[in-house]
Backbone as CSV, one residue per row, in Angstrom:
resi,resn,N_x,N_y,N_z,CA_x,CA_y,CA_z,C_x,C_y,C_z
1,MET,-0.771,-19.550,-4.031,0.185,-20.543,-4.463,-0.170,-21.884,-3.792
2,LYS,-0.082,-22.948,-4.539,-0.354,-24.291,-4.014,0.928,-24.820,-3.382
3,ILE,0.873,-25.097,-2.061,2.073,-25.449,-1.290,1.911,-26.797,-0.600
4,TYR,2.825,-27.701,-0.879,2.867,-29.028,-0.258,3.547,-28.922,1.104
5,ILE,3.003,-29.600,2.098,3.601,-29.609,3.440,4.359,-30.920,3.621
6,ALA,5.654,-30.817,3.886,6.504,-31.989,4.106,6.996,-31.981,5.544
7,GLY,7.085,-33.161,6.139,7.584,-33.237,7.504,7.691,-34.675,7.960
8,PRO,8.278,-34.870,9.126,8.461,-36.227,9.649,7.124,-36.851,10.051
9,ILE,6.947,-38.109,9.675,5.719,-38.833,10.010,6.045,-40.172,10.658
10,SER,6.847,-40.975,9.979,7.151,-42.330,10.471,7.795,-42.287,11.851
11,GLY,7.330,-43.175,12.713,7.898,-43.279,14.053,7.430,-42.204,15.017
12,ARG,6.518,-41.352,14.576,5.995,-40.271,15.427,4.583,-40.609,15.888
13,ASP,4.182,-40.023,16.992,2.822,-40.149,17.478,1.884,-39.546,16.433
14,LYS,0.898,-40.297,16.004,0.024,-39.853,14.911,-0.756,-38.594,15.267
15,GLU,-1.175,-38.449,16.501,-1.883,-37.224,16.907,-0.963,-36.009,16.782
16,TRP,0.300,-36.164,17.182,1.280,-35.087,17.067,1.489,-34.721,15.603
17,VAL,1.591,-35.736,14.764,1.785,-35.512,13.323,0.621,-34.696,12.770
18,TYR,-0.605,-35.130,13.036,-1.772,-34.407,12.540,-1.765,-32.957,12.999
19,GLU,-1.429,-32.733,14.267,-1.421,-31.377,14.816,-0.382,-30.498,14.120
20,GLN,0.827,-31.008,13.952,1.893,-30.228,13.316,1.525,-29.844,11.887
21,PHE,1.009,-30.795,11.128,0.638,-30.530,9.742,-0.560,-29.581,9.677
22,LYS,-1.516,-29.731,10.584,-2.703,-28.873,10.597,-2.338,-27.427,10.925
23,VAL,-1.445,-27.230,11.880,-1.007,-25.869,12.231,-0.371,-25.196,11.017
24,GLU,0.481,-25.915,10.291,1.125,-25.342,9.101,0.097,-25.090,8.002
25,GLU,-0.840,-26.003,7.852,-1.908,-25.815,6.863,-2.666,-24.516,7.144
26,GLU,-3.028,-24.293,8.381,-3.767,-23.089,8.756,-2.922,-21.833,8.562
27,ARG,-1.638,-21.919,8.880,-0.735,-20.771,8.692,-0.649,-20.388,7.220
28,LEU,-0.471,-21.371,6.365,-0.367,-21.110,4.925,-1.673,-20.569,4.363
29,ARG,-2.788,-21.127,4.809,-4.095,-20.661,4.341,-4.318,-19.201,4.763
30,ALA,-3.912,-18.846,5.978,-4.063,-17.473,6.464,-3.238,-16.490,5.638
31,MET,-2.180,-16.989,5.014,-1.326,-16.160,4.158,-1.872,-16.082,2.728
32,GLY,-3.002,-16.744,2.480,-3.625,-16.698,1.168,-3.209,-17.806,0.217
33,HIS,-2.512,-18.812,0.736,-2.058,-19.923,-0.108,-3.045,-21.085,-0.062
34,GLU,-2.827,-22.036,-0.947,-3.620,-23.266,-0.976,-2.736,-24.408,-0.476
35,PRO,-2.818,-24.730,0.807,-1.961,-25.787,1.344,-2.414,-27.175,0.898
36,VAL,-1.425,-28.042,0.696,-1.689,-29.445,0.375,-1.108,-30.260,1.522
37,ASN,-2.006,-30.785,2.348,-1.626,-31.504,3.556,-1.721,-33.009,3.290
38,PRO,-0.586,-33.703,3.214,-0.622,-35.135,2.888,-1.210,-36.014,3.986
39,VAL,-1.407,-35.478,5.179,-2.013,-36.273,6.252,-3.423,-35.788,6.582
40,GLU,-4.000,-34.988,5.695,-5.361,-34.506,5.894,-6.322,-35.681,5.850
41,GLY,-7.254,-35.704,6.763,-8.193,-36.815,6.832,-7.460,-38.065,7.260
42,PRO,-7.523,-38.413,8.525,-6.713,-39.517,9.053,-6.849,-40.814,8.268
43,PRO,-5.757,-41.267,7.654,-5.812,-42.575,6.993,-5.796,-43.671,8.060
44,PRO,-6.165,-44.864,7.693,-6.196,-45.942,8.694,-4.807,-46.415,9.121
45,TRP,-3.749,-45.936,8.463,-2.374,-46.323,8.774,-2.179,-47.843,8.700
46,LYS,-2.900,-48.471,7.769,-2.783,-49.918,7.608,-1.835,-50.297,6.477
47,GLU,-1.583,-49.361,5.581,-0.742,-49.644,4.424,0.738,-49.511,4.791
48,ALA,1.580,-50.033,3.927,3.028,-49.905,4.109,3.439,-48.450,3.897
49,ARG,4.546,-48.068,4.484,5.086,-46.709,4.374,5.186,-46.270,2.915
50,GLU,5.585,-47.183,2.049,5.763,-46.863,0.626,4.452,-46.402,-0.026
51,TYR,3.353,-46.962,0.424,2.047,-46.550,-0.099,1.821,-45.054,0.157
52,TYR,2.082,-44.617,1.383,1.863,-43.218,1.742,2.881,-42.299,1.080
53,MET,4.102,-42.795,0.876,5.104,-42.000,0.159,4.657,-41.765,-1.285
54,ARG,4.178,-42.795,-1.940,3.700,-42.642,-3.325,2.546,-41.645,-3.388
55,ARG,1.644,-41.763,-2.436,0.499,-40.853,-2.370,0.970,-39.408,-2.191
56,GLY,1.933,-39.211,-1.286,2.463,-37.872,-1.051,3.181,-37.302,-2.258
57,LEU,3.951,-38.128,-2.947,4.682,-37.652,-4.122,3.732,-37.228,-5.238
58,VAL,2.640,-37.936,-5.402,1.637,-37.541,-6.394,1.098,-36.153,-6.050
59,LEU,0.806,-35.920,-4.769,0.322,-34.607,-4.336,1.386,-33.530,-4.543
60,LEU,2.621,-33.833,-4.212,3.720,-32.878,-4.364,3.830,-32.401,-5.809
61,LEU,3.666,-33.298,-6.746,3.820,-32.956,-8.163,2.759,-31.988,-8.669
62,THR,1.707,-31.761,-7.893,0.668,-30.811,-8.284,0.924,-29.416,-7.726
63,CYS,2.012,-29.246,-6.968,2.254,-27.997,-6.239,3.316,-27.121,-6.887
64,GLU,3.307,-25.854,-6.457,4.267,-24.870,-6.930,5.353,-24.583,-5.898
65,ALA,5.127,-25.051,-4.668,6.067,-24.773,-3.579,5.975,-25.881,-2.540
66,LEU,6.948,-25.887,-1.631,6.992,-26.862,-0.546,7.333,-26.136,0.747
67,SER,6.624,-26.475,1.806,6.914,-25.969,3.144,7.394,-27.147,3.977
68,ALA,8.617,-27.065,4.472,9.200,-28.154,5.265,9.060,-27.859,6.756
69,LEU,8.431,-28.778,7.465,8.250,-28.639,8.910,9.556,-28.911,9.651
70,PRO,9.698,-28.389,10.868,10.892,-28.698,11.664,11.075,-30.209,11.788
71,GLY,12.313,-30.633,11.688,12.641,-32.047,11.790,12.621,-32.783,10.463
72,TRP,12.325,-32.074,9.373,12.219,-32.731,8.071,13.510,-33.427,7.663
73,SER,14.655,-32.849,8.026,15.933,-33.410,7.566,16.266,-34.747,8.238
74,ALA,15.550,-35.087,9.304,15.757,-36.379,9.971,14.798,-37.439,9.433
75,SER,13.979,-37.062,8.482,12.984,-37.963,7.906,13.400,-38.360,6.497
76,LYS,13.494,-39.654,6.240,13.856,-40.120,4.900,12.821,-39.671,3.872
77,GLY,11.553,-39.776,4.224,10.500,-39.390,3.293,10.491,-37.898,2.998
78,ALA,10.556,-37.070,4.034,10.545,-35.622,3.842,11.805,-35.161,3.118
79,THR,12.935,-35.807,3.388,14.173,-35.468,2.686,14.016,-35.730,1.192
80,LEU,13.393,-36.837,0.848,13.134,-37.152,-0.556,12.199,-36.114,-1.172
81,GLU,11.147,-35.744,-0.461,10.210,-34.745,-0.971,10.904,-33.403,-1.199
82,VAL,11.735,-32.987,-0.262,12.461,-31.725,-0.410,13.403,-31.797,-1.609
83,GLU,14.104,-32.897,-1.779,15.023,-33.030,-2.911,14.272,-32.996,-4.240
84,ILE,13.151,-33.671,-4.320,12.352,-33.641,-5.546,11.871,-32.217,-5.822
85,ALA,11.398,-31.539,-4.789,10.941,-30.157,-4.946,12.075,-29.271,-5.460
86,ARG,13.259,-29.436,-4.921,14.423,-28.653,-5.372,14.744,-28.959,-6.826
87,GLN,14.745,-30.228,-7.180,15.063,-30.619,-8.552,14.032,-30.090,-9.550
88,LEU,12.801,-29.946,-9.103,11.736,-29.436,-9.969,11.659,-27.912,-9.966
89,GLY,12.469,-27.271,-9.126,12.490,-25.816,-9.069,11.324,-25.208,-8.317
90,LEU,10.720,-25.985,-7.410,9.618,-25.454,-6.614,10.164,-24.448,-5.593
91,TRP,9.339,-23.476,-5.255,9.687,-22.526,-4.209,9.768,-23.272,-2.890
92,MET,10.681,-22.878,-2.038,10.822,-23.475,-0.717,10.366,-22.456,0.323
93,ILE,9.364,-22.841,1.108,8.784,-21.978,2.129,9.152,-22.577,3.490
94,GLY,9.379,-21.769,4.481,9.638,-22.368,5.782,10.207,-21.469,6.809
């Protein structure tokens, strides 16, 4: 199953963000899924937040499920991703 990883990014240490998303990516892959990690390959972080949100939403729309990382509900972006996933009837993993 193709699974999008959602979680808090803005205002967090970028190394911590990469680590959290990578751990979940590896966990999902070990379970036989195809993880979609929106922070894979460090972007230069030069664009506005909205740029990365649009990029993430495009990736989300290609998935069948969503895995929400701890702290997602405190993130405006991850909250939006979870709501879109729910509205589209995607499986929720977590």
